[in-house]
N, C-alpha and C positions, 0 to 999 in steps of 0.2 A: 792292157787296162784291167788290172785285177779288181773284180767286184768283191767287196768285203761283206756286203749285207744287202738284202732286199726286204723292204717292209712297206706295206700299204701302197704298192705300186711304185715305190721310189727305189732307185738303184743308187747305192752308196759305193763309190769307187775312187781309185786314184790312178793317175797316169803312170805307166812304167817309166817314161822318160820325163821326169819332172824338172828338167833344166840343169844347168851347170852354173854355179853349184846348186845342189838340190835344195828346194825350199824347205822351210820348217814343216813339221807334220801338219797335214790338213786332209780334208775329205771333200770330194766332189759329189754332188747329187744331181740326179736327172729324173724327171718325170714329165712325160707328155710334152716334150719340147721346152720345158722350163729347166733351168740350171741354177745351181748355187755352189758356193765353196765356203767352207767353214774351217778356220784355223783350230787346231786341237790343243796347241800350247801357246802361251803358258796357261790360258784358259780357253774354253770354247767360245768363239765369237765369229760373227759373219764377216767374210771377206767380200762377197758380192752375191747378189741374187737377181736373176733375170727371169721375170715372169711370176715368181712367188710373191704373193701379197704379204702384208705385215703379219696377218694372223698365221699364215702358213709358215712364215719365217720363225715365229715364236714356237710353233709346234715342232719344226725341224730342230731348232736349238735345243728343245727339251729332249727330243729323241737322241740327238748326238751326245748331249751331256750324259744321258743315261747309259749310253754304249761307248763312252769315251775310252775306257780301258781296253775294250775289245778292238776298237779302231786303232788305237796307238800300238797295240800288240801286233796287229796285222801290218801296220806301217813299218815297224821295227823289224819284223820277220822278213819283209820283202826288201827293204832298203839296207838292212843290217847296219 
């Protein structure tokens, strides 16, 4: 489970085994038992959020959008 980023107590990661075939680029987030998944392409958008309220989801979306290039680079380096 490569951790790509840690910010504000949130762990940004992806699973090393993303299924077969591998899903399109996305990032998982975890904080205090709450989880979310955001797709990175073609644009950043929420796949699911468990425990994060709407305000937190908007904040996460902004964070991921700002770091999208870094997250995609990490995805591509790992999954090649």
